[in-house]
C-alpha positions in Angstrom: -13.4 14.7 21.2 -16.5 13.1 19.6 -19.1 15.2 21.4 -21.4 16.8 18.9 -20.2 14.6 16.0 -22.8 13.2 13.6 -22.2 9.6 12.7 -24.1 7.1 10.5 -23.7 3.5 11.5 -24.5 0.9 8.8 -25.2 -2.7 9.6 -25.3 -5.7 7.2 -26.4 -9.3 7.5 -23.6 -10.9 9.6 -23.8 -12.8 12.8 -21.3 -10.2 14.1 -24.1 -7.7 14.1 -24.7 -8.6 17.7 -21.7 -6.4 18.5 -23.0 -3.3 16.9 -25.5 -2.3 19.6 -22.5 -2.1 22.0 -20.7 0.2 19.5 -23.8 2.4 19.2 -24.0 2.6 23.0 -20.3 3.7 23.3 -20.8 6.3 20.6 -23.9 7.8 22.3 -22.0 7.9 25.6 -19.3 10.0 23.8 -22.0 12.5 22.9 -22.3 11.4 19.3 -25.6 11.9 17.3 -26.0 8.4 15.9 -28.3 7.5 13.0 -28.5 3.8 12.0 -29.1 2.2 8.6 -29.5 -1.5 8.0 -29.8 -3.9 5.1 -33.0 -6.1 5.2 -30.9 -9.2 6.1 -29.3 -7.4 9.1 -32.8 -7.5 10.8 -32.3 -11.3 11.2 -29.4 -10.7 13.6 -30.3 -7.5 15.5 -33.7 -5.7 15.8 -34.3 -2.1 14.7 -36.2 -1.6 17.9 -33.1 -2.3 20.0 -31.0 0.0 17.9 -33.6 2.8 17.8 -33.8 2.6 21.6 -30.0 2.9 21.9 -29.6 5.7 19.3 -32.8 7.5 20.2 -33.6 7.8 16.5 -35.7 5.7 14.0 -33.7 3.1 12.1 -33.7 3.2 8.3 -34.0 -0.1 6.4 -35.9 0.7 3.3 -35.7 3.6 0.9 -39.4 4.3 1.5 -41.3 4.6 4.7 -43.9 1.8 4.9 -46.7 3.9 6.3 -46.9 6.8 3.8 -44.4 6.0 1.1 -42.3 9.0 1.9 -38.7 8.8 0.6 -35.8 8.3 3.1 -33.2 10.7 1.6 -29.9 8.9 1.4 -28.2 12.0 -0.2 -29.3 14.2 2.7 -27.9 11.6 5.1 -24.6 11.4 3.3 -24.2 15.2 3.5 -25.3 15.3 7.1 -22.7 12.9 8.5 -19.3 13.7 9.9 -18.4 10.0 9.4 -20.0 6.8 8.3 -19.2 3.5 10.0 -20.2 0.2 8.4 -19.9 -2.6 10.9 -20.1 -5.5 10.3 -19.7 -5.6 6.5 -20.3 -8.9 4.8 -18.4 -10.2 1.7 -21.6 -9.5 -0.3 -21.8 -5.8 0.8 -18.0 -5.4 0.3 -18.5 -6.5 -3.3 -21.4 -4.1 -3.8 -19.6 -1.2 -2.3 -16.5 -1.8 -4.4 -18.5 -1.9 -7.6 -21.1 0.8 -7.0 -24.1 -1.5 -6.6 -26.8 0.3 -4.7 -29.7 -2.1 -4.3 -30.6 -1.2 -0.7 -30.5 1.9 1.5 -27.0 1.0 2.9 -25.6 1.0 -0.6 -27.2 4.3 -1.7 -26.1 6.0 1.6 -22.5 4.8 1.1 -22.3 6.1 -2.5 -23.7 9.5 -1.2 -21.1 9.9 1.6 -19.2 13.2 1.6 -17.3 12.3 4.8 -14.7 9.8 6.0 -16.0 6.2 5.7 -14.9 3.4 8.1 -15.5 -0.2 6.9 -15.2 -3.1 9.3 -15.5 -6.5 7.4 -16.6 -9.7 9.2 -16.9 -13.1 7.6 -15.5 -16.6 7.7 -11.8 -17.0 7.2 -12.0 -18.6 3.7 -14.3 -15.9 2.5 -12.0 -13.2 3.9 -9.0 -14.9 2.3 -10.6 -15.3 -1.1 -8.9 -13.2 -3.9 -12.2 -11.5 -4.8 -12.7 -10.3 -1.2 -9.0 -9.1 -1.0 -9.4 -7.2 -4.3 -12.6 -5.6 -3.1 -11.0 -4.4 0.1 -8.0 -3.0 -1.8 -10.4 -1.2 -4.2 -12.3 0.3 -1.2 -9.1 1.4 0.4 -8.0 3.0 -2.9 -11.2 5.1 -2.8 -10.0 6.6 0.5 -12.1 4.4 2.8 -10.6 3.4 6.2 -10.6 -0.4 6.5 -10.8 -1.7 10.1 -9.2 -5.1 9.6 -11.0 -8.1 11.2 -9.2 -9.9 14.0 -8.1 -13.5 14.4 -10.3 -15.6 16.6 -13.1 -18.1 16.9 -15.7 -17.7 14.2 -19.3 -18.7 13.9 -18.4 -21.6 11.7 -16.4 -23.1 14.5 -13.2 -22.4 12.7 -10.5 -20.1 14.0 -8.7 -17.5 12.0 -9.0 -14.0 10.5 -12.5 -12.7 9.9 -13.7 -11.8 13.4 -15.2 -8.3 13.7 -13.1 -5.9 15.6 -14.3 -5.2 19.1 -16.6 -2.1 19.7 -14.1 -0.5 22.1 -11.3 -0.9 19.5 -13.5 0.6 16.7 -14.3 3.5 19.0 -10.6 4.1 19.6 -9.9 4.1 15.8 -12.6 6.7 15.3 -11.2 8.8 18.1 -7.7 8.6 16.7 -9.0 9.6 13.3 -10.6 12.8 14.6 -7.7 13.6 16.9 -5.4 14.1 13.9 -8.1 14.8 11.3 -6.8 17.6 9.0 -3.4 17.8 10.7 -2.0 18.2 7.1 -4.7 20.7 6.1 -3.7 22.7 3.0 -0.2 21.2 3.1 1.4 20.3 -0.3 2.7 16.8 -0.3 4.6 15.0 -3.1 4.6 11.2 -3.0 6.2 8.8 -5.5 4.9 5.2 -5.8 5.4 2.0 -7.8 8.2 0.8 -10.1 9.7 2.4 -13.2 10.0 0.5 -16.5 13.1 1.0 -18.5 12.5 0.0 -22.2 14.7 -2.6 -23.9 12.6 -2.5 -27.1 8.9 -1.7 -27.8 7.7 -4.8 -25.9 10.3 -5.5 -23.2 11.5 -3.6 -20.2 13.7 -3.8 -17.1 11.7 -3.3 -13.9 11.1 -4.6 -10.4 8.3 -6.3 -8.4 6.9 -3.1 -6.8 3.1 -2.7 -7.1 2.9 0.8 -5.6 0.6 -0.3 -2.7 2.7 1.5 0.0 3.0 4.7 -1.9 -0.7 4.7 -2.8 -1.6 4.1 0.8 0.5 7.0 1.8 -1.1 9.3 -0.7 -4.6 8.3 0.5 -3.7 8.8 4.1 -2.1 12.2 3.5 -5.1 13.3 1.4 -7.5 12.1 4.1 -5.7 14.4 6.6 -6.4 17.4 4.4 -3.2 17.6 2.3 -3.1 18.5 -1.4 -1.2 15.5 -2.7 0.7 15.1 -6.0 1.1 11.3 -6.6 3.8 10.5 -9.2 3.0 6.9 -10.0 5.0 4.5 -12.1 3.2 1.7 -14.0 0.5 0.4 -11.6 -3.0 -1.1 -11.8 -3.9 0.6 -8.5 -6.4 3.5 -8.2 -6.3 6.5 -5.8 -9.8 8.0 -6.0 -9.5 10.6 -3.3 -10.3 14.1 -4.6 -7.3 15.5 -2.8 -4.9 13.4 -5.0 -3.5 14.7 -8.3 -2.1 11.6 -9.9 0.6 11.9 -12.6 1.5 8.7 -14.4 5.0 8.1 -15.6 6.8 5.1 -17.0 10.6 5.6 -16.8 13.0 6.9 -14.2 13.8 9.9 -16.4 10.1 10.8 -16.6 9.7 10.5 -12.8 12.8 12.6 -12.4 11.4 15.4 -14.6 8.1 15.5 -12.8 9.6 15.4 -9.3 12.1 18.2 -10.2 9.1 20.3 -11.3 6.9 19.5 -8.3 9.3 19.2 -5.4 10.2 22.9 -4.9 6.6 23.7 -3.9 6.0 20.7 -1.7 6.2 21.0 2.0 6.6 17.3 2.5 8.2 14.9 0.0 7.9 11.1 0.5 9.8 9.1 -2.0 8.3 5.6 -1.8 8.8 4.6 -5.4 11.1 1.7 -6.4 13.0 3.6 -9.1 15.2 1.6 -11.4 18.9 2.2 -10.8 19.8 1.4 -14.4 18.3 2.0 -17.9 19.3 0.6 -21.3 21.9 2.7 -22.9 20.6 1.7 -26.4 16.8 1.2 -26.7 15.9 -0.7 -29.8 13.2 1.0 -31.9 12.0 -2.4 -33.1 11.3 -5.7 -31.3 14.5 -7.7 -30.8 14.4 -11.1 -32.4 15.2 -14.2 -30.3 18.4 -16.0 -31.2 20.7 -18.6 -29.8 23.4 -16.0 -29.1 23.5 -14.3 -25.7 21.8 -11.0 -25.5 24.1 -8.3 -24.0 22.5 -5.2 -22.7 24.6 -2.1 -21.9 23.1 -0.3 -18.9 23.7 3.2 -17.7 22.8 4.6 -14.3 19.5 6.6 -13.9 19.4 10.0 -12.3 19.2 9.8 -8.5 15.9 11.6 -7.9 16.1 11.5 -4.1 19.7 12.8 -4.0 18.8 15.7 -6.3 15.7 16.6 -4.1 17.9 16.4 -1.0 20.5 18.8 -2.6 17.9 21.4 -3.2 16.0 20.9 0.1 14.6 24.1 1.5 14.8 24.9 5.2 11.1 24.2 5.9 10.8 21.1 3.7 10.5 17.6 5.2 12.0 14.9 2.9 11.4 11.2 3.6 13.1 8.4 1.7 12.7 4.6 1.6 15.3 1.9 1.7 14.7 -1.7 0.8 17.5 -3.8 2.1 18.5 -7.4 2.2 21.7 -7.2 4.3 23.4 -4.7 6.7 20.0 -3.1 6.8 20.3 -0.5 9.5 23.8 0.5 8.4 22.9 0.9 4.7 19.7 2.8 5.5 21.6 5.1 7.9 24.2 5.9 5.2 21.4 6.7 2.7 19.7 9.0 5.3 22.9 11.1 5.6 24.2 11.0 2.0 20.9 12.1 0.5 20.2 14.8 3.1 16.9 13.3 4.4 14.9 14.1 7.5 13.8 10.5 8.0 14.3 7.2 6.2 11.8 4.3 6.2 13.5 0.9 6.2 11.9 -2.1 4.6 13.5 -5.5 4.9 13.0 -8.3 2.5 14.0 -10.7 5.3 10.8 -9.9 7.2 8.1 -12.5 6.5 4.9 -10.7 5.2 6.7 -7.5 4.2 7.9 -6.5 0.7 6.6 -6.1 -2.8 3.1 -7.1 -3.8 1.8 -7.9 -0.3 -1.0 -6.4 1.7 1.1 -6.0 4.8 4.4 -4.3 5.6 6.8 -3.9 8.6 8.9 -0.9 8.7 11.5 0.9 10.8 12.0 4.7 10.7 15.4 6.2 11.4 16.1 9.9 12.1 19.3 12.0 12.2 19.8 11.4 15.9 20.1 7.7 15.2 16.8 7.0 17.0 14.9 4.1 15.5 11.1 3.5 15.5 10.2 -0.1 14.9 6.7 -0.8 13.6 4.7 -4.0 13.8 3.7 -6.2 10.8 0.4 -4.5 9.7 -1.6 -3.8 6.6 -0.1 -1.1 4.4 -3.0 1.3 5.2 -2.1 1.2 8.9 1.6 1.5 8.1 0.9 4.6 6.0 -0.9 6.1 9.0 2.2 5.3 11.2 4.5 7.0 8.8 2.4 10.1 8.5 2.0 10.2 12.3 5.8 10.0 12.7 6.3 12.9 10.3 3.8 15.1 12.0 4.9 14.3 15.5 8.6 14.4 15.0 9.0 17.4 12.7 7.4 20.8 13.1 5.3 21.4 10.0 5.3 25.1 9.3 1.8 26.7 9.4 
Protein backbone atom coordinates (compact mmCIF):
# COMPACT_ATOMS: atom_id res chain seq x y z
CA UNK A 1 0.00 0.00 0.00
CA UNK A 2 2.82 2.42 0.86
CA UNK A 3 5.44 0.92 -1.44
CA UNK A 4 6.94 3.63 -3.64
CA UNK A 5 5.39 6.50 -1.67
CA UNK A 6 7.58 9.52 -0.97
CA UNK A 7 7.24 10.79 2.59
CA UNK A 8 8.96 13.62 4.44
CA UNK A 9 9.34 13.12 8.19
CA UNK A 10 9.81 16.31 10.25
CA UNK A 11 11.18 16.18 13.78
CA UNK A 12 11.11 18.94 16.40
CA UNK A 13 12.80 19.35 19.78
CA UNK A 14 10.82 17.04 22.05
CA UNK A 15 12.01 14.20 24.25
CA UNK A 16 9.49 12.08 22.31
CA UNK A 17 11.82 12.31 19.30
CA UNK A 18 13.37 9.06 20.51
CA UNK A 19 10.32 7.31 18.96
CA UNK A 20 10.82 8.77 15.49
CA UNK A 21 13.66 6.45 14.38
CA UNK A 22 11.29 3.53 14.99
CA UNK A 23 8.69 5.22 12.77
CA UNK A 24 11.31 5.81 10.06
CA UNK A 25 12.35 2.16 10.21
CA UNK A 26 8.71 1.03 9.85
CA UNK A 27 8.18 3.31 6.86
CA UNK A 28 11.33 2.08 5.13
CA UNK A 29 10.25 -1.54 5.69
CA UNK A 30 6.98 -0.66 3.91
CA UNK A 31 8.96 0.46 0.87
CA UNK A 32 8.62 4.20 1.49
CA UNK A 33 11.25 6.65 0.22
CA UNK A 34 11.81 8.67 3.42
CA UNK A 35 13.48 12.08 3.64
CA UNK A 36 14.04 13.57 7.07
CA UNK A 37 14.08 17.20 8.16
CA UNK A 38 14.77 18.45 11.70
CA UNK A 39 14.75 21.61 13.74
CA UNK A 40 18.14 22.47 15.30
CA UNK A 41 16.78 21.64 18.76
CA UNK A 42 15.73 18.17 17.62
CA UNK A 43 19.41 17.24 17.32
CA UNK A 44 19.61 17.34 21.14
CA UNK A 45 17.28 14.33 21.30
CA UNK A 46 18.13 12.20 18.25
CA UNK A 47 21.17 12.39 15.98
CA UNK A 48 21.06 13.08 12.24
CA UNK A 49 23.54 10.23 11.76
CA UNK A 50 21.10 7.68 13.19
CA UNK A 51 18.26 8.99 11.03
CA UNK A 52 20.40 9.20 7.90
CA UNK A 53 21.45 5.59 8.40
CA UNK A 54 17.85 4.43 8.78
CA UNK A 55 16.47 6.47 5.88
CA UNK A 56 19.52 6.04 3.61
CA UNK A 57 19.38 9.75 2.79
CA UNK A 58 21.09 12.85 4.25
CA UNK A 59 19.11 14.64 6.95
CA UNK A 60 18.30 18.32 6.41
CA UNK A 61 18.54 20.66 9.40
CA UNK A 62 19.63 23.99 7.98
CA UNK A 63 18.48 25.87 4.87
CA UNK A 64 22.08 25.99 3.64
CA UNK A 65 24.59 23.18 3.42
CA UNK A 66 27.49 23.97 5.70
CA UNK A 67 30.24 22.90 3.34
CA UNK A 68 29.47 24.92 0.21
CA UNK A 69 26.55 27.17 1.13
CA UNK A 70 24.25 25.44 -1.38
CA UNK A 71 20.56 25.98 -0.74
CA UNK A 72 18.37 23.11 0.50
CA UNK A 73 15.24 23.67 -1.58
CA UNK A 74 12.20 23.44 0.70
CA UNK A 75 9.82 24.20 -2.19
CA UNK A 76 11.17 21.28 -4.19
CA UNK A 77 10.79 18.99 -1.17
CA UNK A 78 7.21 20.14 -0.65
CA UNK A 79 6.33 19.30 -4.25
CA UNK A 80 8.20 15.97 -4.17
CA UNK A 81 6.39 14.44 -1.20
CA UNK A 82 3.24 12.31 -1.29
CA UNK A 83 2.84 13.11 2.42
CA UNK A 84 4.56 14.96 5.24
CA UNK A 85 4.60 13.60 8.79
CA UNK A 86 5.69 15.88 11.63
CA UNK A 87 6.36 13.76 14.73
CA UNK A 88 6.85 14.84 17.40
CA UNK A 89 5.62 18.42 17.20
CA UNK A 90 6.24 20.70 20.18
CA UNK A 91 3.90 23.45 21.37
CA UNK A 92 6.42 25.92 19.98
CA UNK A 93 6.32 24.46 16.47
CA UNK A 94 2.53 24.08 16.59
CA UNK A 95 2.28 27.82 17.17
CA UNK A 96 4.68 28.57 14.33
CA UNK A 97 2.82 26.30 11.91
CA UNK A 98 -0.54 27.80 12.85
CA UNK A 99 0.70 31.35 12.28
CA UNK A 100 2.95 30.87 9.25
CA UNK A 101 6.26 31.47 11.04
CA UNK A 102 9.05 29.89 9.01
CA UNK A 103 12.29 30.51 10.91
CA UNK A 104 13.79 27.06 10.27
CA UNK A 105 13.77 24.45 7.53
CA UNK A 106 10.92 22.48 9.07
CA UNK A 107 8.71 25.56 8.99
CA UNK A 108 9.53 26.46 5.40
CA UNK A 109 8.97 22.88 4.24
CA UNK A 110 5.58 22.77 5.98
CA UNK A 111 4.44 25.96 4.28
CA UNK A 112 5.55 24.55 0.91
CA UNK A 113 3.65 21.25 1.25
CA UNK A 114 1.38 20.34 -1.66
CA UNK A 115 0.40 17.02 -0.10
CA UNK A 116 -1.45 15.64 2.95
CA UNK A 117 0.20 16.72 6.20
CA UNK A 118 0.10 14.66 9.40
CA UNK A 119 0.90 16.44 12.67
CA UNK A 120 1.56 14.45 15.86
CA UNK A 121 1.87 16.77 18.89
CA UNK A 122 3.80 15.76 22.01
CA UNK A 123 4.20 17.84 25.17
CA UNK A 124 3.40 17.97 28.86
CA UNK A 125 -0.28 17.75 29.76
CA UNK A 126 -0.63 21.37 30.96
CA UNK A 127 0.94 22.67 27.76
CA UNK A 128 -1.35 20.45 25.69
CA UNK A 129 -4.43 21.63 27.61
CA UNK A 130 -3.54 25.33 27.35
CA UNK A 131 -6.08 27.34 25.31
CA UNK A 132 -3.37 28.64 22.96
CA UNK A 133 -2.30 25.09 22.11
CA UNK A 134 -5.90 23.96 21.60
CA UNK A 135 -6.54 26.96 19.34
CA UNK A 136 -3.40 26.24 17.33
CA UNK A 137 -4.45 22.62 16.84
CA UNK A 138 -7.90 23.70 15.73
CA UNK A 139 -6.38 26.20 13.30
CA UNK A 140 -4.09 23.56 11.81
CA UNK A 141 -7.01 21.15 11.49
CA UNK A 142 -9.01 23.84 9.70
CA UNK A 143 -6.18 24.10 7.16
CA UNK A 144 -6.82 20.46 6.24
CA UNK A 145 -3.95 18.99 8.25
CA UNK A 146 -4.48 15.58 9.85
CA UNK A 147 -3.91 15.80 13.61
CA UNK A 148 -2.69 12.59 15.25
CA UNK A 149 -3.88 13.17 18.79
CA UNK A 150 -1.42 12.42 21.61
CA UNK A 151 -2.18 9.57 23.97
CA UNK A 152 -2.72 9.49 27.73
CA UNK A 153 0.23 8.10 29.65
CA UNK A 154 3.30 8.81 31.72
CA UNK A 155 5.14 11.93 30.58
CA UNK A 156 8.76 13.04 30.88
CA UNK A 157 7.80 15.44 33.68
CA UNK A 158 6.69 12.51 35.81
CA UNK A 159 3.04 13.51 35.45
CA UNK A 160 0.49 11.31 33.74
CA UNK A 161 -2.11 12.53 31.28
CA UNK A 162 -2.66 13.49 27.63
CA UNK A 163 0.41 14.64 25.72
CA UNK A 164 2.28 11.41 24.99
CA UNK A 165 3.29 10.97 21.34
CA UNK A 166 1.29 8.30 19.57
CA UNK A 167 3.22 5.04 19.12
CA UNK A 168 5.06 4.56 15.78
CA UNK A 169 2.98 1.49 14.89
CA UNK A 170 -0.25 3.45 15.38
CA UNK A 171 1.06 6.38 13.32
CA UNK A 172 1.96 3.96 10.52
CA UNK A 173 -1.55 2.51 10.63
CA UNK A 174 -3.11 5.97 10.39
CA UNK A 175 -1.00 6.70 7.32
CA UNK A 176 -1.97 3.36 5.76
CA UNK A 177 -5.65 4.01 6.39
CA UNK A 178 -5.32 7.43 4.82
CA UNK A 179 -3.86 6.07 1.61
CA UNK A 180 -6.29 3.14 1.56
CA UNK A 181 -9.25 5.48 1.08
CA UNK A 182 -7.37 8.43 -0.35
CA UNK A 183 -9.49 10.06 -3.05
CA UNK A 184 -12.42 7.67 -2.54
CA UNK A 185 -14.62 10.74 -3.11
CA UNK A 186 -12.60 11.96 -6.09
CA UNK A 187 -14.61 14.43 -8.19
CA UNK A 188 -17.78 13.85 -6.17
CA UNK A 189 -19.90 16.90 -5.41
CA UNK A 190 -20.68 17.16 -1.70
CA UNK A 191 -22.93 19.69 0.02
CA UNK A 192 -22.39 20.19 3.76
CA UNK A 193 -24.08 22.61 6.14
CA UNK A 194 -22.46 23.71 9.40
CA UNK A 195 -22.93 25.98 12.38
CA UNK A 196 -25.96 27.79 13.77
CA UNK A 197 -28.30 30.25 12.16
CA UNK A 198 -29.08 33.61 13.72
CA UNK A 199 -32.64 34.92 13.52
CA UNK A 200 -32.78 38.67 14.01
CA UNK A 201 -34.89 40.28 16.70
CA UNK A 202 -33.58 43.77 15.91
CA UNK A 203 -30.32 45.09 14.41
CA UNK A 204 -28.27 44.03 17.46
CA UNK A 205 -30.06 40.96 18.89
CA UNK A 206 -30.86 37.52 17.58
CA UNK A 207 -32.24 34.10 18.44
CA UNK A 208 -29.63 31.36 18.04
CA UNK A 209 -28.07 28.28 19.59
CA UNK A 210 -24.71 27.10 20.94
CA UNK A 211 -23.43 25.44 17.77
CA UNK A 212 -19.90 26.45 16.71
CA UNK A 213 -19.82 24.52 13.42
CA UNK A 214 -16.84 22.33 14.40
CA UNK A 215 -18.50 19.08 13.34
CA UNK A 216 -19.65 20.39 9.98
CA UNK A 217 -16.31 22.05 9.24
CA UNK A 218 -14.50 18.82 10.14
CA UNK A 219 -16.75 16.92 7.72
CA UNK A 220 -16.04 19.43 4.96
CA UNK A 221 -12.28 19.16 5.46
CA UNK A 222 -12.42 15.34 5.52
CA UNK A 223 -14.52 15.14 2.35
CA UNK A 224 -12.24 17.62 0.54
CA UNK A 225 -9.18 15.69 1.68
CA UNK A 226 -10.64 12.62 -0.03
CA UNK A 227 -10.98 14.44 -3.33
CA UNK A 228 -14.52 15.78 -3.17
CA UNK A 229 -15.59 19.16 -4.47
CA UNK A 230 -17.26 20.51 -1.33
CA UNK A 231 -19.76 23.31 -0.97
CA UNK A 232 -19.83 24.32 2.69
CA UNK A 233 -22.84 26.41 3.67
CA UNK A 234 -21.82 27.94 6.98
CA UNK A 235 -23.89 29.83 9.49
CA UNK A 236 -22.16 32.45 11.66
CA UNK A 237 -18.86 30.91 12.79
CA UNK A 238 -15.32 32.01 13.56
CA UNK A 239 -13.89 28.77 12.14
CA UNK A 240 -11.88 28.58 8.94
CA UNK A 241 -11.78 25.87 6.28
CA UNK A 242 -8.70 26.56 4.21
CA UNK A 243 -8.71 23.48 1.97
CA UNK A 244 -8.71 24.40 -1.75
CA UNK A 245 -11.43 21.81 -2.39
CA UNK A 246 -13.94 23.73 -0.23
CA UNK A 247 -16.19 26.47 -1.57
CA UNK A 248 -17.52 28.23 1.50
CA UNK A 249 -20.79 30.15 1.34
CA UNK A 250 -21.58 32.17 4.47
CA UNK A 251 -25.18 32.73 5.52
CA UNK A 252 -26.85 34.16 8.59
CA UNK A 253 -30.49 33.11 8.78
CA UNK A 254 -32.37 29.86 8.19
CA UNK A 255 -34.03 31.43 5.15
CA UNK A 256 -30.64 32.28 3.63
CA UNK A 257 -29.40 28.73 4.28
CA UNK A 258 -32.59 27.35 2.73
CA UNK A 259 -32.14 29.38 -0.45
CA UNK A 260 -28.50 28.33 -0.90
CA UNK A 261 -29.24 24.66 -0.19
CA UNK A 262 -32.16 24.57 -2.62
CA UNK A 263 -29.83 25.94 -5.27
CA UNK A 264 -26.88 23.66 -4.54
CA UNK A 265 -28.52 20.37 -3.49
CA UNK A 266 -29.76 19.16 -6.92
CA UNK A 267 -26.20 18.88 -8.27
CA UNK A 268 -24.73 17.31 -5.14
CA UNK A 269 -24.15 13.55 -5.01
CA UNK A 270 -23.82 13.58 -1.22
CA UNK A 271 -25.67 15.98 1.10
CA UNK A 272 -24.70 16.13 4.79
CA UNK A 273 -26.88 18.45 6.85
CA UNK A 274 -24.85 19.05 10.00
CA UNK A 275 -26.01 22.61 10.72
CA UNK A 276 -28.08 23.45 13.79
CA UNK A 277 -30.74 25.41 11.95
CA UNK A 278 -33.09 27.51 14.06
CA UNK A 279 -36.60 26.05 14.18
CA UNK A 280 -38.17 29.47 14.68
CA UNK A 281 -37.65 33.02 13.48
CA UNK A 282 -39.15 36.31 14.61
CA UNK A 283 -42.40 37.08 12.83
CA UNK A 284 -41.76 40.81 13.22
CA UNK A 285 -38.13 42.01 13.09
CA UNK A 286 -37.65 45.48 14.46
CA UNK A 287 -35.75 47.82 12.10
CA UNK A 288 -34.42 49.73 15.12
CA UNK A 289 -32.92 48.61 18.42
CA UNK A 290 -35.61 47.74 20.93
CA UNK A 291 -35.34 49.77 24.11
CA UNK A 292 -35.26 48.03 27.47
CA UNK A 293 -38.29 48.52 29.66
CA UNK A 294 -39.78 47.00 32.79
CA UNK A 295 -42.60 45.46 30.77
CA UNK A 296 -42.19 41.86 29.52
CA UNK A 297 -40.96 41.56 25.95
CA UNK A 298 -43.16 39.23 23.92
CA UNK A 299 -41.77 37.83 20.69
CA UNK A 300 -44.04 36.26 18.10
CA UNK A 301 -42.20 33.38 16.43
CA UNK A 302 -42.96 31.55 13.22
CA UNK A 303 -41.50 28.23 12.07
CA UNK A 304 -38.58 28.32 9.65
CA UNK A 305 -38.58 26.26 6.48
CA UNK A 306 -37.50 22.65 7.00
CA UNK A 307 -34.43 22.49 4.77
CA UNK A 308 -33.72 18.80 5.33
CA UNK A 309 -37.32 17.81 4.64
CA UNK A 310 -37.36 19.78 1.38
CA UNK A 311 -34.11 18.19 0.22
CA UNK A 312 -35.48 14.74 1.13
CA UNK A 313 -38.66 15.35 -0.89
CA UNK A 314 -36.61 16.20 -3.98
CA UNK A 315 -33.98 13.46 -3.48
CA UNK A 316 -32.77 11.90 -6.70
CA UNK A 317 -32.18 8.16 -7.07
CA UNK A 318 -28.39 8.39 -6.91
CA UNK A 319 -28.21 10.95 -4.12
CA UNK A 320 -27.05 10.15 -0.58
CA UNK A 321 -28.63 12.36 2.08
CA UNK A 322 -27.42 12.35 5.67
CA UNK A 323 -29.10 14.24 8.49
CA UNK A 324 -28.14 14.99 12.08
CA UNK A 325 -30.30 14.68 15.17
CA UNK A 326 -29.40 16.29 18.48
CA UNK A 327 -31.53 14.75 21.18
CA UNK A 328 -31.96 14.96 24.95
CA UNK A 329 -34.61 12.22 25.44
CA UNK A 330 -36.02 9.19 23.59
CA UNK A 331 -32.93 9.55 21.46
CA UNK A 332 -33.04 6.49 19.21
CA UNK A 333 -36.80 6.71 18.74
CA UNK A 334 -36.73 10.40 17.81
CA UNK A 335 -33.77 9.99 15.47
CA UNK A 336 -35.41 6.99 13.77
CA UNK A 337 -38.61 8.97 13.17
CA UNK A 338 -36.59 11.81 11.63
CA UNK A 339 -34.75 9.35 9.37
CA UNK A 340 -38.04 8.09 7.90
CA UNK A 341 -40.03 11.33 7.82
CA UNK A 342 -37.34 13.26 6.01
CA UNK A 343 -36.44 10.49 3.51
CA UNK A 344 -32.81 10.18 4.58
CA UNK A 345 -30.30 7.44 3.84
CA UNK A 346 -28.64 7.75 7.24
CA UNK A 347 -29.01 9.86 10.34
CA UNK A 348 -26.25 10.79 12.77
CA UNK A 349 -27.41 10.94 16.37
CA UNK A 350 -25.77 13.26 18.89
CA UNK A 351 -26.81 13.08 22.53
CA UNK A 352 -26.43 15.95 24.94
CA UNK A 353 -26.46 13.31 27.68
CA UNK A 354 -23.03 12.04 26.59
CA UNK A 355 -20.22 13.64 28.59
CA UNK A 356 -17.72 15.26 26.22
CA UNK A 357 -20.15 15.46 23.29
CA UNK A 358 -22.18 18.41 22.09
CA UNK A 359 -21.82 22.05 21.12
CA UNK A 360 -18.49 23.85 21.39
CA UNK A 361 -16.39 20.83 22.36
CA UNK A 362 -13.39 19.33 20.58
CA UNK A 363 -14.83 15.83 20.95
CA UNK A 364 -18.03 14.07 19.93
CA UNK A 365 -19.68 10.68 20.25
CA UNK A 366 -22.16 9.67 17.60
CA UNK A 367 -24.44 6.84 16.54
CA UNK A 368 -25.43 6.29 12.90
CA UNK A 369 -28.78 4.72 12.03
CA UNK A 370 -29.78 3.38 8.61
CA UNK A 371 -33.13 2.32 7.12
CA UNK A 372 -32.74 -1.31 8.20
CA UNK A 373 -32.63 -0.16 11.80
CA UNK A 374 -28.96 -1.11 12.14
CA UNK A 375 -27.04 1.19 14.46
CA UNK A 376 -23.34 1.98 14.41
CA UNK A 377 -22.09 3.26 17.77
CA UNK A 378 -18.93 5.37 17.73
CA UNK A 379 -16.54 6.11 20.56
CA UNK A 380 -15.86 9.50 22.15
CA UNK A 381 -13.20 11.00 19.86
CA UNK A 382 -12.07 14.34 18.50
CA UNK A 383 -14.37 15.72 15.85
CA UNK A 384 -11.83 15.26 13.06
CA UNK A 385 -11.77 11.52 13.72
CA UNK A 386 -15.57 11.43 14.04
CA UNK A 387 -15.82 13.15 10.64
CA UNK A 388 -13.64 10.42 9.14
CA UNK A 389 -15.93 7.79 10.75
CA UNK A 390 -19.01 9.37 9.19
CA UNK A 391 -17.46 9.64 5.72
CA UNK A 392 -16.21 6.04 5.97
CA UNK A 393 -19.75 4.93 6.86
CA UNK A 394 -21.23 6.74 3.88
CA UNK A 395 -18.68 5.32 1.45
CA UNK A 396 -18.81 1.76 2.82
CA UNK A 397 -22.57 1.47 3.26
CA UNK A 398 -23.91 3.14 0.17
CA UNK A 399 -22.73 2.66 -3.41
CA UNK A 400 -21.50 6.02 -4.63
CA UNK A 401 -22.15 6.14 -8.35
CA UNK A 402 -19.00 6.54 -10.52
